[in-house]
LODRENMI-229911 format. One record per atom (N, C-alpha, C): x negated, y negated, z. Coordinates in steps of 0.2 Angstrom, whole numbers, plus 2048, in hexadecimal, padded with zeros to 3 digits. Each point is the difference from the previous one (the first is absolute). Layout:
BEGIN
XYZ
...
END
This chain:
BEGIN
41DBD1BF9
7FF8057FB
7F98007FD
7FD7FA7FF
7FA8007FD
7FA803805
8017FE806
7FB803805
801808800
8068027FF
800808801
7FE8037F9
8007FC7FB
7FD8037F9
7F87FF800
7FD7FC804
7F97FF800
7FC8067FF
802805803
7FB806801
8008047F9
8057FF7FC
8018047FA
7FA8007FB
7FD7FA7FF
7FB7FF7FB
7FA804803
7FD7FF806
7FA803802
801808800
806802802
802807800
7FF8037F9
8037FD7FB
8008027FA
7F88017FD
7FC7FB802
7F98007FE
7FD805803
801802807
7FD805803
8028077FE
8078017FE
8028067FD
7FE8027F9
7FF7FB7FC
7FE8017F9
7FB8057FF
7FA800803
7FB8057FF
802807802
805800804
802807802
8058037FB
8037FC7FC
8058027FC
7FE8007F8
7FA7FD7FF
7FE7FF7F9
7F98047FF
7FF8027FA
7F98037FF
7FB7FB801
7FA803802
7FB7FB802
7FD7FC7FB
8008027F9
7FE7FC7FB
8057FA7FE
806801802
8057FB7FF
8017FB806
7FD801805
8017FC806
7FE7F87FF
7FA7FF7FE
7FF7F97FF
8057FC7FB
8028037FB
8047FD7FB
807800803
802805804
807800803
8007FA805
7FB7FF804
8007FB805
8007F97FD
7FD8007FA
8007F97FD
8077FF7FD
8038057FD
8077FF7FE
8057FF805
7FF803806
8047FF806
8007F8802
7FA7FE801
7FF7F9802
8027FB7FB
8008027F9
8027FB7FB
808800800
803806801
807800801
8037FC806
7FC801805
8027FC807
7FF7F97FF
7FB7FE7FC
7FF7F97FF
8067FD7FB
8028047FB
8057FE7FC
8077FF804
801805804
806800805
8007FA804
7FA7FF803
7FF7FA805
8027F97FD
7FE8007F9
8027FA7FD
8078007FD
8038057FE
8068007FC
806800805
7FF804805
806801805
8027FA803
7FB7FC803
8037FA803
8027FB7FB
7FD8007FA
8027FB7FB
8078027FE
8028067FF
8068027FE
8057FF805
7FF801806
8047FF806
8027F9801
7FB7FB7FF
8017F9800
8047FE7FA
7FF8027FB
8047FE7FA
808803801
801806802
806802802
8047FC805
7FC7FE806
8037FC805
8017F97FE
7FD7FE7FB
8017F97FD
8078017FC
8008057FC
8068017FC
807801803
7FF805805
806803804
8017FE807
7FB7FD803
8007FF807
7FC804804
7FF7FE806
7FC804805
803807802
8068017FF
803806802
7FE8067FB
7FC7FF7FB
7FE8057FC
7F9803803
7FD7FD804
7FA802803
801807804
805801804
801806804
8018067FB
8057FE7FB
8018057FB
7FA8037FC
7FC7FB7FE
7FA8027FC
7FB804805
8007FE806
7FB804804
803807801
806801801
803806801
8008047FA
8007FD7FA
7FF8047FA
7F98027FF
7FB7FC802
7F9802800
7FF806805
803800806
7FF805804
8038077FE
8067FF7FC
8038067FE
7FB8037FA
7FE7FC7FC
7FB8027FB
7FA804803
7FD7FD805
7FB803804
801807803
806800803
802807802
8018057FB
8037FE7FA
8018057FB
7F98027FD
7FC7FB7FF
7F98027FE
7FC805805
8017FE806
7FD804805
803807800
806801800
8038077FF
7FE8037FA
7FF7FD7FB
7FE8037FA
7F9803800
7FB7FC803
7F9801801
7FF806805
804800806
7FF805805
8038077FE
8058007FB
8038067FE
7FB8047FB
7FC7FC7FD
7FB8037FB
7FB805803
END
């Protein structure tokens, strides 16, 4: 799953200048990278904590939940 998701970050950075006003691109890319860094730190930490509390069976459910959130966000963005 992680290998399949690896292309999302560079694709978002590549698409940002096409979707955002030129004046906002540097700030938007800075924001995107900072949000990605926060996610890279918090998601594994949260998943490890949940697995410690409830067992390793929570990992697939968590990943499916994240995939559903990503699909919903992608549908919202592409509809606009």
